[in-house]
C-alpha positions in Angstrom: 171.9 112.8 103.7 171.2 114.1 100.2 167.1 114.2 100.8 165.0 115.6 98.0 161.7 117.1 98.8 158.7 115.1 98.2 157.9 115.1 94.3 153.9 115.0 94.5 151.9 118.0 95.7 150.8 117.6 99.2 153.6 115.2 100.0 156.2 117.5 101.6 157.5 117.4 105.1 159.2 119.8 107.2 161.2 117.2 109.1 163.4 114.4 108.3 161.0 111.4 108.1 163.8 108.9 107.5 165.2 109.5 111.0 161.9 108.9 112.6 161.4 105.7 114.9 159.9 102.7 113.5 158.5 99.6 115.3 159.1 97.4 112.0 161.8 94.9 111.8 164.8 96.6 110.1 165.4 94.7 106.9 168.2 97.1 105.0 170.9 99.4 105.3 170.6 102.5 103.1 173.6 104.3 102.4 174.0 107.8 100.4 177.0 108.8 98.3 178.7 110.5 101.2 178.7 107.3 103.3 176.0 108.1 105.7 173.9 105.3 106.5 170.8 104.1 108.3 168.9 100.9 108.9 165.1 100.6 107.9 162.5 98.6 107.5 161.2 97.6 104.0 158.5 100.7 103.8 161.3 103.0 105.0 163.8 101.7 102.7 161.6 102.2 99.5 160.9 105.7 100.8 164.5 106.4 101.3 165.2 105.1 97.8 162.8 107.6 96.3 164.2 110.6 98.4 168.3 109.8 98.4 169.9 110.5 95.2 171.9 107.5 94.2 171.2 105.6 97.4 172.9 102.1 97.9 170.5 99.4 99.4 172.0 96.4 101.2 169.7 93.8 102.8 170.5 92.7 106.4 171.3 89.2 107.2 168.5 87.7 109.4 169.4 84.4 110.8 
């Protein structure tokens, strides 16, 4: 995925934070321009939108 480095001083990571396990309920699918996608909670979705250039975010249906 097209991950951009952190934009604020002190907010840089040496690993892919988007692929870390999360205990929160998945609420969205985030897809990059190459078609790679991941499911994420609300907080990780917001983080992905900031880091992935032209990300497409799709809410997951919850019944």
